[in-house]
C-alpha positions in Angstrom: -253.2 -148.9 249.2 -250.3 -146.3 249.2 -248.0 -148.7 250.9 -248.8 -151.5 248.4 -248.0 -149.1 245.5 -244.7 -148.1 247.0 -243.7 -151.7 247.6 -244.6 -152.6 243.9 -242.5 -149.7 242.6 -239.5 -150.6 244.9 -239.8 -154.3 243.8 -239.8 -153.2 240.1 -236.7 -151.0 240.7 -234.8 -153.8 242.5 -235.6 -156.5 239.9 -235.0 -154.3 236.8 -231.8 -155.0 235.0 -229.0 -152.4 235.3 -229.2 -151.7 231.5 -232.7 -150.3 232.0 -231.2 -147.3 233.9 -228.2 -146.7 231.6 -228.7 -144.1 228.8 -227.2 -145.4 225.6 -225.3 -143.2 223.3 -227.2 -141.9 220.3 -226.6 -144.0 217.2 -225.3 -142.5 214.0 -227.7 -142.3 211.1 -227.7 -145.4 208.8 -226.0 -143.5 205.9 -223.1 -142.5 208.2 -222.7 -146.1 209.5 -222.7 -147.5 205.9 -220.1 -144.8 204.9 -217.9 -145.9 207.8 -218.2 -149.5 206.7 -217.3 -148.7 203.0 -213.9 -149.7 202.0 -211.4 -148.4 199.5 -211.3 -150.2 196.2 -208.6 -150.0 193.6 -210.4 -149.3 190.3 -208.6 -150.0 187.0 -210.0 -148.8 183.7 -208.9 -151.6 181.4 -209.1 -149.7 178.1 -206.3 -147.3 179.1 -204.8 -148.9 182.2 -205.4 -146.0 184.5 -205.9 -146.9 188.2 -207.4 -144.8 191.0 -208.7 -145.4 194.5 -212.4 -145.2 195.1 -214.8 -145.7 198.0 -217.5 -148.3 197.8 -220.8 -146.6 197.0 -219.1 -143.8 195.1 -220.6 -143.0 191.7 -218.6 -144.6 188.9 -218.9 -141.4 186.8 -217.0 -139.4 189.5 -214.3 -142.1 189.7 -214.0 -142.0 185.9 -213.6 -138.2 185.9 -210.9 -138.4 188.6 -209.0 -140.9 186.5 -209.3 -138.7 183.4 -211.5 -141.2 181.6 -214.3 -139.8 179.4 -217.3 -142.1 179.2 -219.6 -141.3 176.3 -223.3 -140.5 176.7 -226.1 -140.2 174.1 -229.6 -140.3 175.6 -228.6 -139.8 179.2 -231.6 -141.9 180.2 -230.0 -145.4 180.1 -232.0 -146.5 177.0 -229.3 -146.5 174.3 -226.5 -148.3 176.3 -223.8 -145.9 175.2 -222.7 -145.2 178.8 -222.8 -148.9 179.8 -219.6 -150.3 181.4 -218.6 -153.8 182.4 -217.5 -154.4 186.0 -214.9 -157.1 186.3 -215.8 -158.3 182.8 -219.3 -159.5 184.0 -222.0 -157.2 185.4 -222.9 -154.1 183.4 -223.8 -150.7 184.8 -225.1 -147.6 183.2 -223.1 -144.5 184.3 -225.9 -142.1 183.3 -228.2 -143.7 185.8 -225.8 -143.1 188.7 -224.2 -146.6 188.9 -221.9 -146.9 191.9 -218.9 -148.8 193.0 -220.4 -152.0 194.4 -220.2 -152.8 198.1 -218.7 -156.2 199.1 -215.4 -157.8 199.9 -213.7 -157.0 196.6 -210.6 -154.7 196.9 -210.0 -154.5 193.2 -212.4 -153.6 190.4 -211.8 -153.5 186.6 -214.0 -151.3 184.5 -214.3 -151.7 180.7 -215.9 -149.0 178.8 -216.6 -148.0 175.1 -214.2 -145.5 173.6 
């Protein structure tokens, strides 16, 4: 019985793929991997023409502050729409709700806001 067990173990070791014995490097957490994939985007605020570089996934409010743009707030809950901006003239985003620079292939983004 012992000989049979030893033979089975040896056969398993010989037939196993080499990758079964290689310890893989630990993977970075998902958030870090997404951050590494995020690209720089040139953001232009159309109302005043200011342009800044931003990272995809960065809050638009932070980008606006860096550009010296003041976006108005009223309710700070997203109900009134005062903080709503237009992205590339189409989609709207509410800054008070933490809207972020969208992910994707775009390298340029124009933001239109209310003065």
